[in-house]
C-alpha positions as CSV (number, residue, x, y, z in Angstrom):
1,X,8.8,20.8,-14.6
2,X,9.0,18.8,-17.7
3,X,6.7,16.1,-16.7
4,X,4.2,18.8,-16.1
5,X,4.0,20.2,-19.3
6,X,4.8,17.6,-21.8
7,X,2.2,16.2,-23.9
8,X,2.0,12.7,-23.6
9,X,0.2,10.8,-26.9
10,X,-2.5,9.2,-25.6
11,X,-2.9,5.3,-26.1
12,X,-6.2,4.2,-27.9
13,X,-5.6,0.1,-28.6
14,X,-5.3,-0.7,-25.0
15,X,-7.2,-3.7,-22.8
16,X,-7.6,-1.7,-19.7
17,X,-10.5,-3.7,-17.2
18,X,-10.2,-2.7,-13.8
19,X,-12.8,-2.1,-10.8
20,X,-14.7,0.7,-11.0
21,X,-13.4,2.1,-7.6
22,X,-10.2,2.2,-9.0
23,X,-9.3,5.9,-8.9
24,X,-5.5,5.7,-10.7
25,X,-6.8,4.8,-13.9
26,X,-6.0,8.0,-15.9
27,X,-2.6,8.2,-14.3
28,X,-1.7,4.4,-14.9
29,X,-2.5,5.1,-18.7
30,X,0.1,8.3,-18.7
31,X,2.6,6.2,-16.9
32,X,2.4,3.5,-19.8
33,X,2.1,6.0,-23.0
34,X,5.3,7.8,-21.3
35,X,7.2,4.6,-20.5
36,X,6.3,3.2,-23.9
37,X,7.1,6.2,-25.8
38,X,10.7,6.5,-23.7
39,X,10.9,2.3,-24.9
40,X,10.4,2.9,-29.0
41,X,12.8,5.9,-28.6
42,X,15.7,3.7,-27.6
43,X,14.9,0.8,-29.4
44,X,15.2,3.2,-32.4
45,X,18.5,4.8,-31.3
46,X,20.1,1.8,-30.8
47,X,18.8,0.0,-33.8
48,X,17.1,-3.1,-32.3
49,X,13.5,-3.8,-32.5
50,X,11.8,-7.5,-32.0
51,X,9.2,-8.3,-34.1
52,X,5.9,-9.6,-32.9
53,X,4.6,-12.1,-35.4
54,X,1.9,-13.8,-33.3
55,X,-1.4,-12.1,-34.6
56,X,-2.5,-15.3,-36.9
57,X,-2.1,-18.1,-33.9
58,X,-6.0,-18.4,-33.5
59,X,-7.2,-17.3,-37.0
60,X,-8.4,-20.8,-37.9
61,X,-10.0,-21.6,-34.9
62,X,-13.7,-21.2,-34.1
63,X,-14.8,-21.0,-30.4
64,X,-15.2,-23.2,-28.0
65,X,-13.5,-24.8,-24.7
66,X,-10.4,-26.0,-26.9
67,X,-9.6,-22.7,-28.8
68,X,-7.1,-21.3,-25.6
69,X,-5.6,-24.5,-24.9
70,X,-4.7,-25.2,-28.5
71,X,-3.7,-21.5,-29.3
72,X,-1.5,-21.7,-25.9
73,X,0.5,-24.9,-26.9
74,X,1.1,-22.9,-30.7
75,X,2.6,-20.0,-28.4
76,X,4.7,-22.6,-26.3
77,X,5.6,-24.2,-29.4
78,X,6.9,-20.8,-31.1
79,X,8.5,-19.5,-28.2
80,X,10.9,-22.7,-28.7
81,X,9.4,-24.3,-24.9
82,X,9.4,-27.8,-24.8
83,X,5.9,-29.3,-24.0
84,X,6.6,-30.7,-20.9
85,X,9.1,-27.5,-20.2
86,X,7.8,-25.1,-17.2
87,X,8.0,-21.4,-17.7
88,X,11.0,-20.4,-15.7
89,X,11.6,-16.8,-16.6
90,X,8.6,-14.9,-18.1
91,X,9.6,-11.6,-18.2
92,X,12.6,-12.5,-20.6
93,X,10.8,-14.8,-22.5
94,X,8.3,-12.3,-23.6
95,X,10.8,-9.5,-24.2
96,X,12.8,-12.0,-26.4
97,X,9.6,-12.2,-28.4
98,X,8.8,-9.0,-29.0
99,X,6.3,-8.2,-25.8
100,X,7.9,-5.1,-23.8
101,X,6.8,-5.4,-20.4
102,X,6.1,-2.7,-17.5
103,X,6.5,-3.9,-13.7
104,X,4.6,-0.9,-12.4
105,X,3.5,-0.9,-8.1
106,X,0.1,0.2,-7.8
107,X,-1.1,0.2,-4.0
108,X,-4.6,-1.4,-5.2
109,X,-6.2,-5.0,-5.4
110,X,-8.6,-3.5,-8.1
111,X,-5.8,-3.4,-11.1
112,X,-3.7,-6.3,-11.6
113,X,-2.8,-5.4,-15.5
114,X,-3.3,-4.4,-19.0
115,X,-2.1,-4.7,-22.4
116,X,-1.7,-2.3,-25.4
117,X,-1.9,-4.0,-29.0
118,X,1.0,-3.7,-31.7
119,X,-0.8,-1.1,-33.6
120,X,-0.3,1.0,-30.6
121,X,3.5,0.6,-30.0
122,X,3.1,-2.5,-28.5
123,X,2.5,-5.6,-28.0
124,X,3.4,-4.3,-24.6
125,X,1.9,-5.1,-21.2
126,X,1.9,-3.5,-17.6
127,X,1.7,-5.9,-14.4
128,X,1.1,-4.5,-11.0
129,X,3.8,-5.7,-9.0
130,X,2.9,-4.1,-5.6
131,X,4.4,-5.8,-2.7
132,X,0.9,-7.1,-1.3
133,X,0.4,-9.0,-4.7
134,X,1.8,-12.5,-4.7
135,X,4.8,-12.9,-7.1
136,X,2.8,-15.9,-8.3
137,X,0.3,-13.5,-9.1
138,X,2.4,-11.4,-11.4
139,X,3.0,-14.2,-13.3
140,X,-0.3,-15.3,-13.8
141,X,-1.5,-11.7,-15.0
142,X,1.1,-11.4,-17.5
143,X,0.3,-14.9,-18.8
144,X,-3.5,-13.4,-18.7
145,X,-2.2,-10.7,-20.9
146,X,-0.8,-12.6,-23.3
147,X,-3.8,-14.5,-23.9
148,X,-5.4,-11.2,-24.9
149,X,-2.8,-10.3,-27.4
150,X,-3.4,-13.5,-29.3
151,X,-6.9,-14.1,-29.1
152,X,-8.5,-11.0,-28.7
153,X,-6.7,-8.5,-30.4
154,X,-10.3,-7.2,-32.1
155,X,-11.5,-5.7,-28.3
156,X,-8.5,-3.4,-27.7
157,X,-10.0,-0.2,-26.7
158,X,-9.0,2.1,-24.2
159,X,-12.7,3.4,-23.4
160,X,-13.9,-0.2,-22.6
161,X,-13.8,-1.0,-19.1
162,X,-16.3,-3.5,-18.9
163,X,-14.6,-7.5,-18.9
164,X,-16.4,-9.7,-21.2
165,X,-16.6,-12.6,-19.4
166,X,-16.0,-15.2,-22.1
167,X,-12.9,-13.3,-23.1
168,X,-11.6,-13.2,-19.5
169,X,-12.3,-17.0,-19.2
170,X,-10.9,-17.8,-22.4
171,X,-7.1,-15.8,-21.0
172,X,-7.5,-17.6,-17.8
173,X,-7.8,-21.0,-19.6
174,X,-4.8,-19.9,-21.6
175,X,-2.4,-18.6,-18.9
176,X,-3.2,-21.9,-17.1
177,X,-2.7,-24.0,-20.1
178,X,0.9,-21.7,-20.9
179,X,2.0,-22.1,-17.8
180,X,0.6,-25.4,-16.8
181,X,0.1,-28.0,-19.8
182,X,-2.4,-30.5,-18.8
183,X,-0.4,-33.5,-19.6
184,X,2.5,-32.5,-17.9
185,X,0.5,-31.3,-15.0
186,X,-1.2,-34.8,-14.6
187,X,2.0,-36.6,-15.1
188,X,3.8,-34.6,-12.4
189,X,1.1,-34.8,-10.2
190,X,1.2,-38.6,-10.0
191,X,4.9,-38.5,-9.8
192,X,4.3,-37.0,-6.3
193,X,1.9,-39.4,-5.7
194,X,3.8,-40.6,-2.1
195,X,3.6,-36.6,-0.8
196,X,1.3,-35.5,2.0
197,X,-1.4,-33.0,0.1
198,X,0.2,-30.3,1.3
199,X,4.0,-30.9,-0.2
200,X,2.5,-32.6,-2.9
201,X,0.8,-29.2,-4.1
202,X,3.5,-27.0,-2.9
203,X,6.0,-28.8,-5.0
204,X,3.8,-29.0,-8.1
205,X,3.3,-25.2,-7.6
206,X,6.7,-24.4,-7.3
207,X,7.7,-26.4,-10.1
208,X,5.3,-24.7,-12.7
209,X,5.5,-21.3,-10.7
210,X,2.1,-20.8,-10.5
211,X,-0.3,-20.3,-7.4
212,X,-1.3,-23.0,-5.0
213,X,-4.7,-21.9,-5.9
214,X,-4.1,-22.7,-9.5
215,X,-3.1,-26.0,-8.6
216,X,-6.4,-26.6,-6.6
217,X,-8.3,-25.5,-9.4
218,X,-6.8,-27.7,-11.7
219,X,-7.6,-30.7,-9.2
220,X,-11.1,-29.5,-8.3
221,X,-12.1,-29.7,-12.0
222,X,-11.1,-33.1,-12.3
223,X,-12.5,-34.3,-8.6
224,X,-12.7,-38.4,-8.1
225,X,-14.8,-38.6,-5.2
226,X,-11.8,-37.9,-3.0
227,X,-13.7,-35.1,-0.8
228,X,-13.6,-31.7,-1.6
229,X,-9.8,-30.8,-2.2
230,X,-10.2,-27.3,-1.2
231,X,-11.4,-28.3,2.5
232,X,-8.8,-31.6,2.5
233,X,-5.8,-28.8,1.8
234,X,-7.0,-26.2,4.4
235,X,-7.3,-29.4,7.0
236,X,-3.9,-30.4,6.2
237,X,-2.6,-27.1,6.2
238,X,-4.0,-26.3,9.4
239,X,-3.0,-29.3,11.4
240,X,0.9,-28.7,9.8
241,X,1.3,-25.0,10.5
242,X,-1.2,-24.5,13.5
243,X,-3.7,-21.7,11.2
244,X,-5.7,-21.8,7.9
245,X,-5.5,-20.1,5.0
246,X,-8.3,-18.2,4.9
247,X,-10.8,-17.1,2.3
248,X,-10.2,-13.7,3.9
249,X,-6.5,-13.6,2.4
250,X,-8.3,-12.8,-0.5
251,X,-10.5,-9.5,-1.6
252,X,-13.8,-10.4,-0.6
253,X,-15.1,-9.2,-4.3
254,X,-13.1,-12.2,-5.6
255,X,-13.8,-14.7,-3.3
256,X,-17.8,-14.1,-3.9
257,X,-17.5,-14.5,-7.7
258,X,-17.3,-17.9,-9.1
259,X,-15.5,-16.5,-11.9
260,X,-12.9,-14.1,-10.5
261,X,-12.1,-17.1,-7.8
262,X,-10.8,-19.0,-10.9
263,X,-7.6,-16.8,-10.3
264,X,-4.6,-17.4,-8.4
265,X,-3.9,-16.0,-5.0
266,X,-4.4,-11.8,-5.0
267,X,-2.5,-11.2,-1.8
268,X,0.9,-11.9,-1.2
269,X,0.5,-12.9,2.6
270,X,-1.8,-15.4,1.6
271,X,0.7,-17.2,-1.0
272,X,2.2,-20.2,0.8
273,X,6.5,-20.6,0.3
274,X,6.0,-17.9,-2.3
275,X,8.3,-16.9,-5.0
276,X,10.8,-13.8,-5.0
277,X,10.3,-10.4,-7.0
278,X,13.7,-11.9,-8.9
279,X,11.4,-14.4,-10.4
280,X,9.7,-11.7,-12.3
281,X,12.0,-9.1,-13.3
282,X,12.0,-7.4,-17.2
283,X,15.4,-6.3,-18.2
284,X,15.6,-5.7,-21.8
285,X,14.9,-1.6,-21.3
286,X,17.9,-1.7,-19.1
287,X,19.9,-3.7,-22.0
288,X,18.8,-1.1,-24.2
289,X,20.0,1.8,-22.2
290,X,23.0,0.6,-21.5
291,X,24.0,0.2,-25.3
292,X,22.6,3.6,-26.0
293,X,25.1,5.0,-23.0
294,X,28.1,3.2,-24.3
295,X,27.8,4.4,-27.8
296,X,27.0,7.9,-26.9
297,X,23.9,8.0,-28.8
298,X,22.2,9.1,-25.4
299,X,23.6,10.7,-21.9
300,X,23.9,9.2,-19.0
301,X,21.2,11.6,-17.8
302,X,18.8,10.5,-20.7
303,X,19.4,7.0,-19.3
304,X,18.4,8.1,-16.2
305,X,15.1,9.4,-17.1
306,X,14.2,6.5,-19.1
307,X,15.0,4.0,-16.4
308,X,13.4,6.1,-13.8
309,X,16.4,6.8,-11.4
310,X,18.1,9.5,-10.2
311,X,21.1,11.2,-11.6
312,X,23.0,9.3,-8.3
313,X,21.1,5.9,-9.4
314,X,22.5,6.1,-12.7
315,X,25.7,6.8,-12.0
316,X,25.7,4.0,-9.4
317,X,24.3,1.7,-12.2
318,X,27.1,2.6,-14.8
319,X,29.6,2.2,-12.3
320,X,28.4,-1.8,-11.7
321,X,28.4,-2.8,-15.3
322,X,30.9,-5.0,-16.6
323,X,31.6,-6.8,-19.6
């Protein structure tokens, strides 16, 4: 009953572009606003707020294709990542630097993620973790939204639903450079030179925790006369496994559009040797709730409300806490 009558303050500084046939946009915004309000409350109760200090990383750069990878390199450095270090636990890395992350399962391929600007309770992001979307796509979406947060804060407006192609291209390029820096990628690719193409792609993919399609796009961008890398990969995969990874494994709209085709695999079923959900899991909110409950700043019931658990699930969780 409380959820029905409670007034949820609307979010305004939100970047939420989705396909027009998505029917749950308003509900996603309400769920996001309620979750963010709870998160801010528990931060105040516990006295634990992580500041966001990355607004200026792109200010001294103009436009052009070099802007996203340069900013990605600066963010990696600010996050304490070595130049050749893969991003192994993105949720934890984001939360450690002030970005709140909400994994939200929405049964739709028309929505992958959104982000909220610092001025509206963020920085925060929502990632669609529906079981039919690959974990690789969850990770790429989070990196993509991080790109918007550092590159496009002036464009955060909840009333805008159309996505400018240039900004999407920049966010994609940022995500690719952040997860898989160019120089490191080519070094690792060279070191796998003795493997068959499928083994080689899958090894590099798992090393950087990206989609196999992301690896193939990087290879295709530097084609050197060795034939079409996509058809070679498909032929090798089919020869080995008896079936091809068909384009139908992705939504037709994405496959038909040159821009959206640069995204990683959308469907979980189409990702070979996929990651598990444990590779994308946030935990800061649960950690703050535990501190608040143990210090008796909030009740166990309020903790259950914030974490979206039933009273019994919350009691089970509390009983499992160890030092």
